N, C-alpha and C positions, 0 to 999 in steps of 0.2 A: 668370776666365781665369787661366791659369798659364803661366809661362815654362818651356819645356823645351829641353834640349840633346839633339839627335839626332845620332848618328854612324852613318854608312853606309859600309861598305867594299865596293868592287867590284873584281873582277879583270878586267883587260883580256883580251879574247879576239879581238883584232883580226886582220884577214885576213892580213896579212904577219907571221906569228908569228916569222919569222926576224929581222924588224926591229921588234920590239915596242917597244923603247926609243925609236926614232926616231918611230914613229907616236904613241906616248903623249906624247912631248915636243911634237910638233906639235899635238896636241889640247889639251894642258894649258892654255895661255893662253886659248883660246876657251872651254873649259869653265869656267875660273875667272872670266872676265869675265861670262859668262852667269849664273853663280851670284851674283856680287856685284851684278848689275843687278836682281835680284828684290827688289821693294819690301817685301814682308810678312815678311821674315826679318831676323834680327839675328845678329851675331857669326859670320858665315859664314867658313869656312876650308876650304881644299882642300890636301891633301898627296898627293904621288905618290912611290911607291917604284919607281924605274925598273928596278931589278934583278928585282923580282917582278911588276911590272905592276899593282900594287894602288893604287887611288885611295881616299883616305879623306876623306869629306865630313863636316864638323862644321857643324851648322846650328842656330841658335836660332830657335824658333818659339813663338808664343803660341797656346794651344789650351785647350779645355775639359778634355781628358783626353789620356792617352798615345797612344791610338789615333788621335785627330785629329792629334796632333803628328807621329806617324810617317807618316800619310797625306800631310800637307803636305810633310814633308821628302822623301819619296820622289818626290812630284810635282816638287819643286825639282831633285832629282838627274836625273830624266828630262828636264826642261826644259834643264838644263845640258848633258847628253850629246847631246841633240837638236841643240843649237846647234853642236856639233862635227861634225855630219853623221852622227851615230850615231842615225838617226831612229827615231821611234815609228811604227808597231809594229816590233818586232824588235830594239829597242835591247838587250834582255837577251842577245842572241846575241853582241854586241860587248863588253858589260860584264856579267859574271855577278855577281849579288849574293852576298856572302859572309856579311855580318853586319850587323845593325841593333841599335842600342842607344839607348834612350830614358831620360833621367833628368830629374827635376824640378830646375830650377835653384834654388839657395838664394836666399832673399830677402836683398837687399843693404841694409845699413844706410845711411842718408843722412848 
């Protein structure tokens, strides 16, 4: 098993596009709390650019390979977005995936 760091960027496509900043601000705490409540992740982080509506998830996962790491991280993102009422199925209509990046974390010396 290997530690991976996965970054996922999503662009908010919320219903009230005129008030995107307010909707994203209202969702942020719920999404972050849900992300941090997931047990099988480490080093979770969530950033929001309110001007562009972009959420950036950084998620540490342990997996056999990069594909498994990406799959687990995307599941975590879906779970967090779902907690904010951006339900599955159809969550991708509220938050459009922009980019996914997976990198193996270096082994840390003790």
